C-alpha positions in Angstrom: 81.7 83.3 101.0 80.0 80.6 99.1 78.9 81.3 95.5 75.2 81.2 96.5 75.6 83.8 99.3 74.6 87.3 98.4 76.5 90.2 99.9 73.1 91.7 101.0 72.8 88.9 103.5 76.1 89.7 105.1 75.9 92.2 108.0 78.2 95.1 107.7 81.2 95.2 110.0 82.4 98.4 111.8 85.1 98.6 109.2 82.7 98.4 106.3 80.6 101.2 107.8 83.7 103.2 108.4 84.9 102.8 104.8 81.4 103.6 103.4 81.6 106.8 105.4 85.1 107.6 104.1 84.2 106.8 100.5 81.0 108.9 100.7 82.9 111.8 102.1 85.9 111.6 99.7 83.8 110.9 96.6 81.0 113.3 97.7 78.4 110.6 97.1 75.9 110.4 100.0 74.1 107.5 98.3 77.2 105.3 98.1 76.9 101.8 99.5 79.2 99.0 100.6 78.9 97.6 97.1 79.7 100.7 95.2 82.8 100.4 93.0 85.4 103.0 93.5 86.1 103.4 89.7 82.4 103.5 88.8 81.8 106.2 91.4 84.5 108.5 89.8 87.4 107.5 92.0 90.9 108.4 90.8 94.5 108.3 92.2 93.9 111.4 94.3 90.8 110.1 95.9 92.5 106.8 96.5 95.3 108.6 98.4 92.6 110.5 100.4 90.9 107.2 101.4 94.1 105.5 102.5 95.3 108.7 104.3 92.1 108.7 106.4 92.5 105.0 107.1 96.1 105.5 108.2 95.1 108.2 110.6 92.4 105.9 112.1 94.4 102.7 112.2 97.9 104.0 112.9 99.2 101.7 110.1 100.6 102.3 106.7 97.8 101.3 104.3 99.0 101.1 100.7 97.0 103.0 98.1 97.2 99.9 95.9 94.6 98.2 98.1 92.0 100.7 97.0 92.7 99.8 93.4 92.8 96.1 94.1 89.7 96.0 96.3 87.5 98.8 94.9 84.3 98.5 97.0 84.1 99.4 100.7 83.1 95.8 101.6 86.1 94.3 99.7 88.5 96.7 101.1 87.2 96.2 104.6 87.8 92.5 104.4 91.5 93.1 103.6 91.8 95.9 106.2 90.3 93.6 108.9 92.6 90.7 107.9 95.8 92.7 107.6 95.3 95.5 110.2 92.6 94.3 112.6 89.1 95.5 112.9 88.7 99.3 112.8 
């Protein structure tokens, strides 16, 4: 992404939409967006494990919980998931 590109201009991928749904459900925030920060939304280690657990079920791959902490928005996490595990 170039510095002048806004994330609003980027179309959401299936993985982004999937992660937004998972984050919304786990964090109980129906208004959560692809840009919502996990920490600012009240996320903690338990919810991070819930997110990766759901991803593991859907992808059939071991997704480290550390990824949620390192990439705290659904959009950021989706980029890593797509790169490392393929598109969901």
